[in-house]
FIKOLZA-1660 file (N, C-alpha, C; in steps of 0.1 Angstrom, whole numbers, plus 5000, padded with zeros to 4 digits):
% residues 81
   i   px   py   pz ch aa at
   1 8923 3314 8111  A  M  N
   1 8921 3326 8118  A  M CA
   1 8910 3335 8112  A  M  C
   2 8911 3337 8099  A  I  N
   2 8901 3345 8092  A  I CA
   2 8887 3339 8093  A  I  C
   3 8886 3326 8091  A  L  N
   3 8873 3320 8093  A  L CA
   3 8867 3322 8107  A  L  C
   4 8876 3322 8117  A  Y  N
   4 8872 3324 8130  A  Y CA
   4 8865 3338 8132  A  Y  C
   5 8871 3348 8125  A  V  N
   5 8866 3362 8126  A  V CA
   5 8852 3362 8119  A  V  C
   6 8851 3356 8107  A  F  N
   6 8838 3356 8100  A  F CA
   6 8828 3348 8108  A  F  C
   7 8831 3337 8115  A  K  N
   7 8822 3329 8123  A  K CA
   7 8818 3337 8135  A  K  C
   8 8827 3344 8141  A  S  N
   8 8824 3352 8153  A  S CA
   8 8814 3363 8150  A  S  C
   9 8816 3370 8138  A  A  N
   9 8807 3380 8134  A  A CA
   9 8793 3375 8132  A  A  C
  10 8792 3362 8127  A  D  N
  10 8780 3356 8124  A  D CA
  10 8772 3354 8137  A  D  C
  11 8778 3351 8148  A  E  N
  11 8771 3347 8160  A  E CA
  11 8764 3359 8166  A  E  C
  12 8767 3371 8162  A  Y  N
  12 8761 3383 8167  A  Y CA
  12 8750 3388 8158  A  Y  C
  13 8747 3381 8147  A  N  N
  13 8737 3386 8137  A  N CA
  13 8728 3374 8134  A  N  C
  14 8715 3374 8138  A  P  N
  14 8706 3363 8135  A  P CA
  14 8702 3362 8120  A  P  C
  15 8706 3372 8112  A  N  N
  15 8703 3371 8097  A  N CA
  15 8712 3361 8090  A  N  C
  16 8723 3357 8096  A  N  N
  16 8733 3349 8090  A  N CA
  16 8731 3334 8094  A  N  C
  17 8735 3326 8085  A  K  N
  17 8734 3311 8087  A  K CA
  17 8748 3305 8092  A  K  C
  18 8759 3310 8086  A  T  N
  18 8772 3304 8089  A  T CA
  18 8783 3314 8091  A  T  C
  19 8785 3323 8082  A  F  N
  19 8796 3332 8083  A  F CA
  19 8791 3346 8078  A  F  C
  20 8797 3357 8084  A  Q  N
  20 8794 3370 8079  A  Q CA
  20 8806 3376 8073  A  Q  C
  21 8806 3380 8061  A  L  N
  21 8817 3386 8054  A  L CA
  21 8816 3401 8053  A  L  C
  22 8804 3406 8050  A  W  N
  22 8801 3420 8049  A  W CA
  22 8794 3426 8061  A  W  C
  23 8797 3438 8065  A  Q  N
  23 8789 3445 8075  A  Q CA
  23 8775 3447 8071  A  Q  C
  24 8765 3446 8080  A  Q  N
  24 8751 3447 8076  A  Q CA
  24 8747 3461 8073  A  Q  C
  25 8755 3471 8079  A  D  N
  25 8751 3485 8077  A  D CA
  25 8758 3492 8066  A  D  C
  26 8763 3485 8056  A  N  N
  26 8771 3492 8046  A  N CA
  26 8761 3501 8037  A  N  C
  27 8767 3512 8033  A  R  N
  27 8759 3521 8024  A  R CA
  27 8767 3525 8012  A  R  C
  28 8761 3526 8000  A  P  N
  28 8768 3530 7988  A  P CA
  28 8773 3544 7990  A  P  C
  29 8785 3547 7985  A  I  N
  29 8791 3560 7985  A  I CA
  29 8794 3564 7970  A  I  C
  30 8790 3576 7966  A  E  N
  30 8794 3580 7952  A  E CA
  30 8808 3584 7952  A  E  C
  31 8815 3579 7942  A  I  N
  31 8829 3582 7940  A  I CA
  31 8829 3594 7930  A  I  C
  32 8830 3606 7934  A  Y  N
  32 8828 3618 7926  A  Y CA
  32 8841 3625 7922  A  Y  C
  33 8853 3620 7928  A  S  N
  33 8865 3626 7925  A  S CA
  33 8877 3617 7928  A  S  C
  34 8888 3620 7923  A  N  N
  34 8900 3611 7925  A  N CA
  34 8904 3611 7940  A  N  C
  35 8901 3622 7947  A  E  N
  35 8904 3623 7961  A  E CA
  35 8896 3613 7969  A  E  C
  36 8883 3612 7966  A  V  N
  36 8874 3603 7972  A  V CA
  36 8878 3589 7969  A  V  C
  37 8882 3586 7956  A  M  N
  37 8886 3573 7952  A  M CA
  37 8898 3569 7961  A  M  C
  38 8908 3578 7962  A  D  N
  38 8920 3575 7970  A  D CA
  38 8917 3572 7984  A  D  C
  39 8908 3580 7990  A  Q  N
  39 8904 3578 8004  A  Q CA
  39 8897 3564 8006  A  Q  C
  40 8888 3560 7997  A  K  N
  40 8882 3547 7999  A  K CA
  40 8891 3536 7996  A  K  C
  41 8900 3537 7987  A  L  N
  41 8910 3527 7984  A  L CA
  41 8920 3525 7996  A  L  C
  42 8924 3537 8002  A  N  N
  42 8933 3536 8013  A  N CA
  42 8925 3529 8025  A  N  C
  43 8913 3532 8027  A  Y  N
  43 8904 3526 8037  A  Y CA
  43 8904 3511 8035  A  Y  C
  44 8901 3507 8023  A  I  N
  44 8900 3492 8020  A  I CA
  44 8914 3485 8023  A  I  C
  45 8925 3492 8018  A  H  N
  45 8938 3486 8020  A  H CA
  45 8942 3485 8035  A  H  C
  46 8937 3495 8043  A  S  N
  46 8940 3495 8057  A  S CA
  46 8933 3485 8065  A  S  C
  47 8922 3480 8061  A  N  N
  47 8913 3471 8069  A  N CA
  47 8921 3458 8074  A  N  C
  48 8929 3451 8066  A  P  N
  48 8936 3440 8071  A  P CA
  48 8947 3443 8082  A  P  C
  49 8952 3456 8081  A  I  N
  49 8961 3460 8091  A  I CA
  49 8954 3463 8104  A  I  C
  50 8943 3470 8103  A  I  N
  50 8935 3473 8115  A  I CA
  50 8930 3461 8122  A  I  C
  51 8926 3451 8114  A  A  N
  51 8921 3438 8119  A  A CA
  51 8933 3430 8126  A  A  C
  52 8945 3434 8123  A  G  N
  52 8956 3426 8129  A  G CA
  52 8961 3414 8121  A  G  C
  53 8957 3413 8108  A  F  N
  53 8961 3402 8100  A  F CA
  53 8975 3404 8095  A  F  C
  54 8979 3416 8092  A  V  N
  54 8992 3419 8086  A  V CA
  54 8997 3432 8092  A  V  C
  55 9010 3434 8089  A  D  N
  55 9017 3447 8094  A  D CA
  55 9016 3458 8083  A  D  C
  56 9016 3454 8070  A  T  N
  56 9015 3463 8059  A  T CA
  56 9005 3458 8049  A  T  C
  57 8998 3467 8042  A  A  N
  57 8987 3463 8033  A  A CA
  57 8991 3453 8022  A  A  C
  58 9003 3455 8017  A  E  N
  58 9007 3447 8006  A  E CA
  58 9011 3432 8010  A  E  C
  59 9012 3430 8023  A  H  N
  59 9014 3416 8028  A  H CA
  59 9001 3408 8029  A  H  C
  60 8990 3414 8028  A  Y  N
  60 8977 3407 8028  A  Y CA
  60 8975 3401 8014  A  Y  C
  61 8974 3388 8014  A  L  N
  61 8974 3380 8001  A  L CA
  61 8963 3384 7992  A  L  C
  62 8952 3388 7997  A  Y  N
  62 8940 3391 7988  A  Y CA
  62 8938 3406 7985  A  Y  C
  63 8948 3414 7988  A  S  N
  63 8947 3428 7987  A  S CA
  63 8953 3433 7974  A  S  C
  64 8946 3443 7968  A  S  N
  64 8951 3450 7956  A  S CA
  64 8962 3459 7959  A  S  C
  65 8965 3461 7972  A  A  N
  65 8976 3470 7977  A  A CA
  65 8989 3464 7971  A  A  C
  66 8990 3451 7969  A  R  N
  66 9002 3446 7963  A  R CA
  66 9005 3452 7949  A  R  C
  67 8995 3453 7941  A  D  N
  67 8996 3459 7928  A  D CA
  67 9000 3473 7928  A  D  C
  68 8995 3481 7938  A  Y  N
  68 8998 3495 7939  A  Y CA
  68 9012 3497 7945  A  Y  C
  69 9018 3486 7951  A  A  N
  69 9031 3487 7957  A  A CA
  69 9041 3481 7947  A  A  C
  70 9037 3478 7935  A  G  N
  70 9046 3473 7924  A  G CA
  70 9048 3458 7924  A  G  C
  71 9040 3451 7933  A  E  N
  71 9041 3436 7933  A  E CA
  71 9030 3430 7925  A  E  C
  72 9030 3417 7923  A  K  N
  72 9020 3410 7916  A  K CA
  72 9009 3405 7925  A  K  C
  73 8997 3409 7923  A  G  N
  73 8986 3404 7931  A  G CA
  73 8980 3392 7925  A  G  C
  74 8970 3386 7932  A  L  N
  74 8964 3374 7927  A  L CA
  74 8956 3375 7914  A  L  C
  75 8950 3387 7913  A  L  N
  75 8941 3389 7901  A  L CA
  75 8948 3399 7892  A  L  C
  76 8944 3399 7879  A  E  N
  76 8948 3409 7870  A  E CA
  76 8941 3422 7873  A  E  C
  77 8948 3433 7875  A  L  N
  77 8942 3445 7879  A  L CA
  77 8946 3457 7870  A  L  C
  78 8937 3465 7867  A  E  N
  78 8940 3477 7860  A  E CA
  78 8940 3488 7870  A  E  C
  79 8952 3494 7872  A  L  N
  79 8954 3504 7882  A  L CA
  79 8947 3517 7877  A  L  C
  80 8941 3524 7887  A  M  N
  80 8935 3537 7884  A  M CA
  80 8944 3548 7889  A  M  C
  81 8954 3552 7881  A  I  N
  81 8964 3562 7885  A  I CA
  81 8962 3575 7878  A  I  C
% end
C-alpha cells in the first residue's frame, strides 16, 4: 500500500526515477519556540492519519507518536518535553 502511494507520487514528477518520498516544494521552517515545535510535531504525527494509513498516530509503525503516547517506538528517542 505505502509503496503504491510513493510510486503514484513519482508518476507525476519527472524529476524522480522510481519513488517519491518527500514533497518537492518543502521549505525549512525555523523552530523558534516550544509552541512551534509542538505544532510541527503534531503535523508530522497527523500525516499517516490524513493519508488513511491508520486511525491514530501511535498505530503507525514508523511514528514517534508511539513514544509520546508512552509506547515503545522502533528507534531510541529522546523526548522533547
